[in-house]
N, C-alpha and C positions, 0 to 999 in steps of 0.2 A: 490395512491400517486405516482407521477412520479418526476424524478430528476429535470426536468426543472422547475416545479412548486415549488419544495423545494428551489431552488436557485434564485427564481424570485426577492427576495429583493436585490441581488447583480448582477442582469443581466447586468446593465450598467458597473459596475466594472469588471465583467468577460470580457466584450468586450475590456476594456482598458488593462486588463492583457494580452489578445491575442495580441493586437497591440504592447505592450511592449515586449513581447516574440519575435515577429518577428524582431523588431528593435534592440534587444539585441543580436540576433544571428549572426549579421554581422561579418565576418572575411575576411581577405585578402586571406585566403586559401580556394579556391573554393570547395574542397572536404569536408571541415568541414561544410561550408554552406549547402551543398547538403545532407550530412548525418544527421546533426542536424535538418534541416528543415523537412527531411523525417520522422523522429521519432516524432518530436513535432507536425507535422501536421497529424500525423496518427489517431488522435482523442483521445479517452479516456474521462473519466468523469471529469477530472480536480478537483477531490475531495480535494486534498491537498491544492492547491491555494485557492479553495473555503473555506476551513476551516480557512485559514489565514484571509481572507476577512470577514467572518461571525464573527469570534472571535473578530477581531479588531473593526468592525462596532458596535458589541453588547456593546462594552465598550467605544465607541466614538473616534476611531482612524481616523485620516485624510485620505482621499482617496489616495493621491499620495504615502505616505509611505506604506500603506497596500498593494497597487497594486505592488509596487516594491518588497516587501518581498514575495508576492505570486509568483512572477516570480523566485525568489531565490529558493523557495521550488520546483517549477515545474522543474527547471533546474537540481536540485539535484536528483529528482525523475527519471527524464529522463535519467540522467547519470547512475543511478543504473540499469535501464532497459537495457541499452546498454551493460553494463558489465555482467548482469545476463544472457542475451541471449547467450553470448559467453561462459560463464561458463557452462551453461545448454546445450549447443550445439543446441539451439532452432533455428528453421527456419521459424516459423510462430508466429505472434502476432497481435491481433486485426484484424484477417482476411486477413493479407497480409504478405509478406516476411519480416523477421527481417533484421536490418541493416547489421548484420554480414553475412547473407545469400546472400545479394546483393553486399556488398563491401569487405567482408572478415573480419576476426577477428581483424586484426591489425587496419584497419580503424575505426571499431566500438569502440574498446578500446580507441584509441587515441581521437576520437570524444567525447566519454564520459568524458575523462580527460579534454577536452576543456570546456565542460559544467560545470564540477565541478569548474574549475578555474574562469570561467565567473561568476558563482554564487557568488563566494567570492569577485570578483571585485564589483558586485552589493551591496553586504553587506557593503563593504567599503564605497561605495556611500551613503548608508543609514545612516552611521555614528552613529551606536548604538552599543556600546561595548557589551551590554547584548545580543543583537541579535547574535553577533559573538560567544559569549560564548555558547549560546544554540545550534547553528548550528554546531560549531566545535565539541561539545560533541555528537551531533546527528549523524554526518557523521562518527565519529569514532565508535560509537555504531553499525551503519549499517554495517560497514566493519567487526566488530566482529561477527555480525549475519550472514553474508554471509559465513565466514570461519567456524562458528559453524555448519551451514546447510551442507556445503561441508563435514564436518567430519561426520555428521549424515547420509549422503546418503549410501544406501545399508546396513545399520546397523539396524537389527531388535531388537536390545536391547535398542533402544532410548525409554526413558520414556516419560510420558506425561509432566513432569516437564521440561525435556530437550527441548521437542517440543515447549512448551509455551515460553521458553526463547528465542528460535530462532525467533519466530514471534514477541516477544516483542522488540527485537533489530532490526530485519530486516524490519519490517512493522510498528509496533505500534510507534516506536520512531520518525519516521518522521511525523506522524499525531500529536503526542505530541508536537513536535517542531513547527509545523504549527500553532496550537492553542496558543501556548505560545508566539510565536513572534508576533502573532496578538494582544495579550494582551500588549505586550511590546510596540508595535506601538502606543497604546492608552495611554501609560504612566499609565497603570493600577497599582493598589496596589499589593504588593507581594502576598497577599491572593488571588486576582482575577487572577493573573498570574498562581498561583498553581492550582486554580480551572480549568482554561482553559487547563493546562497541563494534569490534571487528566482526563478531558473530552476527549482530544485527544488521550491519552493512551488507554482508555477503547474503544473508537471508533475504533482505529486501531486494537485492539485485535479482536473485533467483526468482522471487515471487513475481516481480514485474515482467521479467523475460517470459515466464510462463503465461502470465495474463495476456501479454501481447500475442503470444503464439496461439492462445485459445481463440483469438479473434478470427483465426483461420481454420481451426481444427475442432472446436468444441461442438458438442451436441447441445443445442440451446435448451433442450428439455431437461438435461442433466446439470448443465453449468449455470443456467439462468442468464447466460451472456449471449446476446444476439450476435451472429456472425456479421462481420464487415462494418462494425461501428467505427473502428479506427480508420478504415479506408474511406468511409463516408465523410469523416472529418479531415481528411487529407493528411493524416498523421503517418509520417515515414518511419515505421517501426522496423526492427531488425529483419524480419522475414522479407520485407519489401526491399530494404537496403541491400541485403545479400543477393537478392535475385537480380537487381540492377547491376550489381558488380560482377556476378558470376554466370548469370543467364545468357541466352542468345540476344543478339541485337533486337530481335522482334520482341522478346519477353521484356527486355529493358525498356523499350519504347512503350509497351503496354502499361508497365508499372508507372513510368514517369507520367504518362498522361492521366492515369488513374489518380495519382497523388495530386497532381496540379488541379484536376477538375473535381476531386472528391467524389469519385463515381463508384458507389457501392453496387450499382446495377451491373458492374463488370466483375463482381466478386467471383463468379464461376470461372471466368478466364484468368483472373489473377490468381486464384487458388491453384489452378492447373500449372501456371508458370512457376509459382512458389514451390510447388511439390517437385516439378521437373528439374529445377535448379538446385535442389538439395537444401533449400533454406530452412525447412522444418527440422531436419536432423542437426543442422548447424546450430540453430537457435537452442534446440533441446540440450545439445552437448555443452553449450556455454552455461546454460541454467544449471546443469548438473555440476559443472565445475564450481560454480558459486556455492551450491548447496554443500558440496564436499568441503569447501573452504570454511563455511559456517560451522560444520561439525569439528573440523580441525582446530578452529579458534578456541574451542572449549578445553583443549589439552591442558592438564594441570588443575582444572577446576575440580573440586572433590566430587567423587561419584555420589549420586543421589537419584531418587526418582525424578527430581526437577531437572537435573542435568540430562537425564535420559530423554525426558520430555522435550527439552530444547533440541536435542539431536533428532529426535523423531519428527518434530515440527519442521525442521529444515528438509527432511526427507519427504514429509507429507506435501510440502510446497511443490516438489517435483512430481509427486504422484498424481497431481491434478492433470498431468499431460496424458496419462494412460487411460 
């Protein structure tokens, strides 16, 4: 299964979304156009706008509104990436320099603010108060997640519960919002909106668990993700938390020190400890449970190529581990 085949039912819609993204980026300020275009055109899977389109289409949403809301989601996601890279002092993303590395922190932050505000302009254009409510709550939750993650950095006392709360707020909430506003675009029943929200939540949890696992298992040439980034930033992700809890005293001390110091140079030793403690299969199993929950949330939704694509998308998220 590859992503292109999974998203085939909305191939035309995704093309319209890309065109709308470019037309909506226009600003009289040249630097905003330059930075926003740089990050938007950097590639990426466009999973969040695809989720809007698939959820909406599965429930009969008209194309124009679903495409507009898909752009809203992508702009908010892109704004969070711009801000994340500044907070994390990142200089590479998707195989090239980050916006802050090219234009500096101020330009990246302010361009992220532009994308946030432009997304709300597009929501006003959509003229759906329910969409405004979902997205206002989601953006607030994402901000809380960012702050909570910042508080967790270099803290080896972070529990699995605290870690899961961060990814629920920081990552899962936007997937949840994407699926829910797709249902709103279709004027779906409250029950169907709740089902789509549950799908997005579970899918987002699975996605971030896999992403954190890839920090220790990925082939950089295949994934485009450099190993040890989370460790270098002192982020206590689940593979590390589990190893401290279930590994030997020596392994626990190694992980604790690596988190406190943000020592990516100890990645080899850390990876050996993570593997020995069984943290990789533990994290993988939890991701698979969330993926299964996403598929189960669609029970009762009418069968269609779009529903099938939503199910396949949840499974594709897990497939990235293999």
